[in-house]
C-alpha positions as CSV (number, residue, x, y, z in Angstrom):
1,M,-31.1,-3.4,27.8
2,K,-29.3,-0.8,25.6
3,E,-25.9,-1.7,24.2
4,K,-24.2,1.1,26.1
5,E,-25.6,-0.2,29.4
6,K,-24.2,-3.7,28.6
7,G,-20.8,-2.1,27.8
8,I,-20.8,-3.0,24.1
9,A,-20.1,-0.7,21.2
10,N,-20.1,-1.3,17.4
11,V,-17.4,-0.5,14.9
12,T,-19.1,2.7,13.7
13,Q,-18.5,4.3,17.1
14,L,-14.7,4.2,17.1
15,A,-14.4,8.0,17.1
16,E,-16.6,8.4,20.2
17,F,-14.0,7.1,22.6
18,D,-11.1,8.7,24.6
19,E,-8.8,5.8,24.0
20,I,-8.9,2.5,22.0
21,I,-7.2,-0.4,23.7
22,D,-6.1,-3.5,21.8
23,V,-5.7,-6.3,24.2
24,R,-4.4,-8.9,21.7
25,S,-0.8,-10.1,21.7
26,P,2.0,-7.9,20.3
27,A,2.3,-10.1,17.2
28,E,-1.4,-9.7,16.4
29,F,-1.2,-5.9,17.0
30,A,1.9,-5.6,14.8
31,E,0.1,-7.1,11.8
32,D,-2.8,-4.7,12.0
33,H,-4.8,-2.6,14.5
34,V,-7.1,0.3,14.7
35,P,-4.9,3.4,13.9
36,G,-4.2,5.2,17.2
37,A,-5.0,2.2,19.4
38,V,-2.6,1.3,22.2
39,N,-1.5,-2.3,22.8
40,C,-2.2,-3.6,26.3
41,P,-2.0,-7.4,25.8
42,V,-3.7,-9.6,28.4
43,L,-1.6,-12.4,27.0
44,D,1.8,-11.7,25.4
45,N,3.1,-13.7,22.4
46,E,4.6,-16.6,24.4
47,E,1.7,-16.7,26.9
48,R,-0.8,-17.0,24.1
49,I,1.1,-19.9,22.5
50,R,1.4,-21.6,25.9
51,I,-2.3,-21.3,26.7
52,G,-3.2,-22.5,23.2
53,T,-0.9,-25.5,23.6
54,L,-2.4,-26.3,27.0
55,H,-5.9,-26.1,25.5
56,K,-5.0,-28.7,22.8
57,Q,-2.8,-31.1,24.8
58,E,-4.5,-31.1,28.2
59,S,-8.0,-29.6,28.3
60,P,-10.0,-26.4,27.8
61,F,-10.5,-26.2,31.5
62,A,-6.8,-26.3,32.3
63,A,-6.2,-23.7,29.7
64,K,-8.9,-21.4,31.1
65,K,-7.6,-21.8,34.6
66,A,-4.0,-21.0,33.7
67,G,-5.0,-18.2,31.3
68,A,-7.2,-16.5,33.9
69,A,-4.3,-16.1,36.2
70,L,-2.1,-14.6,33.5
71,V,-4.9,-12.3,32.3
72,A,-5.6,-11.1,35.8
73,R,-1.9,-10.3,36.4
74,N,-1.5,-8.5,33.1
75,I,-4.6,-6.4,33.5
76,A,-3.4,-5.4,37.0
77,A,0.0,-4.4,35.5
78,H,-1.7,-2.3,32.8
79,L,-3.9,-0.6,35.4
80,E,-0.9,0.3,37.6
81,Q,1.6,1.3,34.8
82,R,-0.6,2.9,32.2
83,F,-4.1,3.8,33.4
84,S,-3.6,4.8,37.1
85,E,-3.9,8.5,36.3
86,R,-7.0,8.3,34.2
87,D,-9.9,10.4,35.6
88,R,-13.4,9.4,36.3
89,I,-14.9,10.4,33.0
90,W,-12.3,8.5,30.9
91,R,-14.2,6.4,28.3
92,P,-12.1,3.6,26.6
93,L,-13.0,1.1,24.0
94,I,-11.5,-2.4,24.3
95,Y,-11.2,-5.0,21.6
96,C,-9.6,-8.4,21.0
97,W,-9.7,-10.9,18.1
98,R,-13.5,-11.7,18.1
99,G,-14.8,-9.6,21.0
100,G,-14.6,-12.5,23.3
101,K,-13.0,-13.4,26.6
102,R,-9.8,-11.3,26.4
103,S,-11.6,-8.0,25.8
104,G,-14.5,-9.1,27.9
105,A,-12.2,-9.6,31.0
106,F,-10.5,-6.2,30.5
107,T,-13.8,-4.4,30.0
108,H,-15.4,-6.0,33.0
109,V,-12.5,-4.9,35.3
110,L,-12.6,-1.3,34.0
111,R,-16.4,-1.1,34.4
112,Q,-16.2,-2.4,37.9
113,I,-13.8,0.4,38.8
114,G,-16.4,2.8,37.5
115,W,-15.2,3.8,34.0
116,D,-17.7,3.7,31.1
117,A,-15.5,1.1,29.3
118,Q,-17.1,-0.5,26.2
119,Q,-16.2,-3.7,24.4
120,L,-16.1,-3.7,20.6
121,D,-18.8,-6.0,19.3
122,G,-17.1,-8.6,17.1
123,G,-13.6,-7.4,18.0
124,Y,-10.9,-7.0,15.4
125,K,-12.7,-9.3,12.9
126,A,-15.6,-6.9,12.8
127,Y,-13.2,-4.0,12.4
128,R,-11.5,-5.7,9.5
129,R,-14.8,-6.4,7.7
130,H,-15.6,-2.7,8.2
131,V,-12.3,-1.6,6.7
132,I,-12.8,-3.8,3.6
133,A,-16.4,-2.6,3.1
134,K,-15.5,1.1,3.5
135,L,-12.6,0.9,1.1
136,E,-14.9,-0.5,-1.6
137,I,-17.2,2.6,-1.2
138,L,-15.4,5.6,0.1
139,P,-12.9,6.3,-2.8
140,G,-15.8,6.9,-5.2
141,R,-16.9,9.8,-3.2
142,F,-13.8,11.9,-3.8
143,S,-12.8,14.1,-6.7
144,F,-9.1,13.3,-7.3
145,R,-6.4,15.3,-9.1
146,V,-3.8,12.8,-10.1
147,V,-0.2,14.2,-10.2
148,G,1.8,12.5,-12.9
149,G,5.4,12.9,-14.0
150,A,8.5,10.9,-14.7
151,T,10.5,9.3,-11.9
152,G,12.4,12.0,-9.9
153,S,9.9,14.8,-10.6
154,G,9.3,15.4,-6.9
155,K,5.7,14.3,-6.9
156,S,5.6,13.2,-3.3
157,H,7.3,16.4,-2.1
158,L,4.9,18.3,-4.2
159,L,2.0,16.7,-2.4
160,T,3.5,17.8,0.9
161,A,3.9,21.4,-0.4
162,L,0.3,21.4,-1.6
163,A,-0.9,20.3,1.8
164,T,1.1,23.2,3.5
165,H,-1.0,25.6,1.3
166,G,-4.2,24.0,2.6
167,A,-4.9,21.7,-0.3
168,Q,-6.1,18.1,0.4
169,M,-3.8,15.3,-0.5
170,L,-3.5,11.6,-0.2
171,D,0.1,10.4,0.1
172,L,-0.1,6.7,-0.7
173,E,3.7,6.2,-0.7
174,A,4.0,7.6,2.8
175,L,1.2,5.2,4.0
176,A,3.0,2.3,2.3
177,A,6.5,3.4,3.6
178,H,7.9,3.0,0.1
179,K,8.8,5.3,-2.8
180,G,7.0,3.2,-5.3
181,S,9.9,2.0,-7.5
182,V,12.2,-1.0,-7.6
183,L,14.7,1.1,-5.5
184,G,12.0,2.4,-3.3
185,D,12.6,0.6,0.0
186,L,13.2,3.0,2.8
187,P,16.5,2.5,4.7
188,D,15.1,2.4,8.3
189,E,11.4,1.6,7.9
190,A,9.8,-1.6,6.9
191,Q,6.5,-1.6,4.9
192,P,3.4,-2.3,7.0
193,S,1.4,-5.4,6.4
194,Q,-1.3,-5.2,3.7
195,K,-4.0,-5.1,6.4
196,M,-2.2,-2.3,8.3
197,F,-1.9,-0.4,5.0
198,D,-5.6,-0.8,4.5
199,S,-6.3,0.5,8.0
200,L,-4.0,3.5,7.5
201,L,-5.6,4.2,4.1
202,L,-9.1,4.2,5.5
203,A,-8.1,6.5,8.3
204,A,-6.6,8.9,5.8
205,L,-9.6,8.9,3.6
206,Q,-11.9,9.5,6.5
207,R,-10.0,12.7,7.3
208,L,-10.7,14.1,3.9
209,D,-13.6,16.3,2.8
210,P,-15.4,14.9,-0.3
211,A,-16.6,18.4,-1.2
212,R,-13.0,19.4,-2.0
213,P,-10.5,18.0,-4.5
214,V,-7.8,15.6,-3.3
215,F,-4.4,15.6,-4.9
216,V,-2.8,12.1,-5.2
217,E,0.2,10.8,-7.0
218,A,-0.2,8.5,-10.1
219,E,0.5,5.0,-8.9
220,S,0.6,1.6,-10.3
221,R,-1.4,-1.2,-8.6
222,K,1.5,-2.1,-6.3
223,I,3.7,0.1,-4.1
224,G,6.5,-2.1,-3.1
225,N,4.8,-5.3,-1.7
226,L,1.5,-3.6,-1.1
227,Q,-1.5,-3.4,-3.3
228,I,-3.9,-0.5,-3.9
229,G,-7.5,-1.8,-3.9
230,D,-9.6,-1.8,-7.1
231,A,-12.1,0.9,-5.9
232,L,-9.4,3.5,-5.2
233,L,-7.3,2.6,-8.3
234,D,-10.4,2.9,-10.5
235,A,-11.3,6.2,-9.0
236,M,-7.8,7.6,-9.5
237,R,-7.6,6.3,-13.1
238,A,-10.9,7.9,-14.0
239,S,-9.8,11.3,-12.6
240,P,-8.3,14.4,-14.1
241,C,-4.5,14.5,-14.2
242,L,-1.8,17.1,-14.1
243,R,1.6,16.6,-15.5
244,I,5.0,17.6,-14.1
245,E,7.6,17.9,-16.8
246,A,11.0,18.4,-15.2
247,T,14.3,18.4,-17.0
248,T,16.5,15.4,-16.7
249,A,19.2,17.5,-15.0
250,A,16.7,18.7,-12.4
251,R,15.5,15.2,-11.8
252,V,19.0,13.9,-11.3
253,E,19.8,16.6,-8.8
254,F,16.5,15.9,-6.9
255,L,17.1,12.1,-6.8
256,L,20.7,12.6,-5.5
257,R,19.2,14.5,-2.6
258,D,16.1,12.3,-2.1
259,Y,18.1,9.0,-2.2
260,A,21.2,10.3,-0.3
261,Y,21.1,7.2,1.9
262,F,22.2,5.1,-1.1
263,L,25.2,7.4,-1.6
264,A,26.1,6.8,2.1
265,D,25.7,3.0,1.7
266,P,26.8,1.9,-1.8
267,A,26.5,-1.7,-0.9
268,R,22.8,-1.3,-0.3
269,L,22.4,0.2,-3.7
270,L,24.3,-2.7,-5.3
271,R,22.0,-5.1,-3.6
272,Q,19.0,-3.2,-4.9
273,L,20.3,-3.1,-8.4
274,D,20.2,-6.9,-8.4
275,C,16.4,-6.5,-8.4
276,L,16.7,-5.3,-12.0
277,R,17.9,-8.7,-13.2
278,G,15.6,-9.9,-16.0
279,L,14.6,-6.3,-16.7
280,Q,18.0,-5.2,-17.9
281,S,20.9,-6.9,-19.6
282,A,23.8,-8.3,-17.7
283,E,26.1,-5.9,-19.5
284,T,23.9,-2.9,-18.5
285,L,23.8,-4.0,-14.8
286,A,27.5,-4.5,-14.8
287,R,28.1,-1.0,-16.0
288,W,25.7,0.4,-13.4
289,R,27.5,-1.6,-10.7
290,E,30.8,-0.1,-11.9
291,L,29.4,3.4,-11.8
292,A,28.2,2.9,-8.2
293,E,31.5,1.4,-7.1
294,R,33.3,4.4,-8.5
295,G,30.9,6.8,-6.9
296,E,29.8,8.3,-10.3
297,W,26.4,9.1,-9.0
298,P,25.1,11.6,-11.5
299,A,26.0,9.4,-14.4
300,L,24.4,6.4,-12.7
301,V,21.2,8.2,-11.9
302,G,21.0,9.6,-15.4
303,E,21.3,6.2,-17.0
304,L,18.8,4.7,-14.7
305,L,16.3,7.3,-15.7
306,E,17.0,7.2,-19.4
307,Q,17.3,3.4,-19.8
308,H,14.9,2.1,-17.2
309,Y,12.5,4.4,-15.4
310,D,11.6,6.7,-18.3
311,V,10.9,3.7,-20.6
312,L,8.5,2.2,-18.0
313,Y,6.9,5.6,-17.5
314,Q,6.2,6.1,-21.2
315,R,4.6,2.6,-21.4
316,S,2.4,3.0,-18.3
317,Q,1.0,6.5,-17.9
318,G,-1.2,6.7,-21.0
319,G,-2.6,3.2,-20.6
320,N,-3.3,3.5,-16.9
321,Y,-4.6,7.1,-16.8
322,P,-6.7,7.8,-19.9
323,Q,-6.9,11.6,-19.1
324,F,-3.1,11.9,-18.8
325,A,-2.6,12.9,-22.4
326,Q,-4.9,16.0,-22.0
327,A,-3.5,16.9,-18.6
328,P,-2.2,20.5,-18.1
329,R,1.6,20.5,-18.1
330,Y,3.9,22.2,-15.6
331,A,7.5,22.5,-16.9
332,T,10.4,23.2,-14.5
333,D,14.1,23.0,-14.4
334,D,14.2,23.4,-10.6
335,L,13.0,20.8,-8.1
336,S,14.6,22.4,-5.1
337,P,12.2,23.4,-2.2
338,A,11.9,26.8,-3.9
339,G,11.2,25.3,-7.2
340,L,8.5,23.0,-5.8
341,E,7.0,26.0,-4.0
342,R,6.6,27.8,-7.4
343,L,5.1,24.6,-8.9
344,T,2.6,24.4,-6.0
345,K,1.4,28.0,-6.5
346,A,1.0,27.5,-10.2
347,I,-1.0,24.3,-9.7
348,L,-3.3,25.9,-7.1
349,A,-3.8,29.0,-9.3
350,T,-4.9,26.7,-12.1
351,E,-7.2,24.8,-9.8
352,L,-8.8,28.0,-8.5
353,A,-9.2,29.3,-12.1
354,N,-11.0,26.1,-13.1
355,K,-13.6,26.2,-10.3
């Protein structure tokens, strides 16, 4: 019997379905899931723990009996609340942890209704193996253009501007929900798990065309708490670079705009400055705290750049990116949206001339 006839699909077929349904618990889903999947748990977090405890303390039979009742009720609720308006040709893919009972039950009900529902063979575990394998291979297929420049040079914003002009870009900091520095935590967004970052990264890479260059910001191995895999990092470090050389005044102005949430919440900034203990002297940190408490933001940002970030930048770029020394340089004293637009056009003109 063909796999389709049995209602089983493999991980290479994810793009073939109208909807991907993750029937694991919300906690499992939050850690990682197929990008774009919807969470329709057949057991919620508490129910999953309860059934697991029953399995251990009483018997597998008692757990299955109690679990079946919960699963049936939850599937019914999802059908009524989420899927009642789906038409006859709707084709969903369903997965759980290992492609076992939870996704099997959901798939069975949908197929009995008449939908061509498919169960993911091997479940999330098969998907996770697929992600790891693809991230070891896919980065080597791209021609990257690594955007370098000191902290506050507007590199992430430049990537966005390049994309608006039709260029391909990979924004690792957006995927990681972090600005890549010790003060890079976003105010209202936690970083994803490492597994979720990997999933988002793979999805982003799969949307790119290997026949066209991909602009990416020069990154270290870690972005906040997350790590960039060896294959991608090696591909980036072996790639041609371009270098943004913005004046200190332009960088200070840019950072005051880009980190405006610190100005609105000085206590948050003071907490973040504590992360620099061991990297800066107690006297320097005390001065920076005093500047923050007095609201002397341009002076504080200028000293942070000069005494901390620029020192790290000088140490790291040449060692991590061998082609950085020979990179074409783009000087600017304006990192406003208009200034970034001019930089974008200059970079794309050079890229076109070098084809």
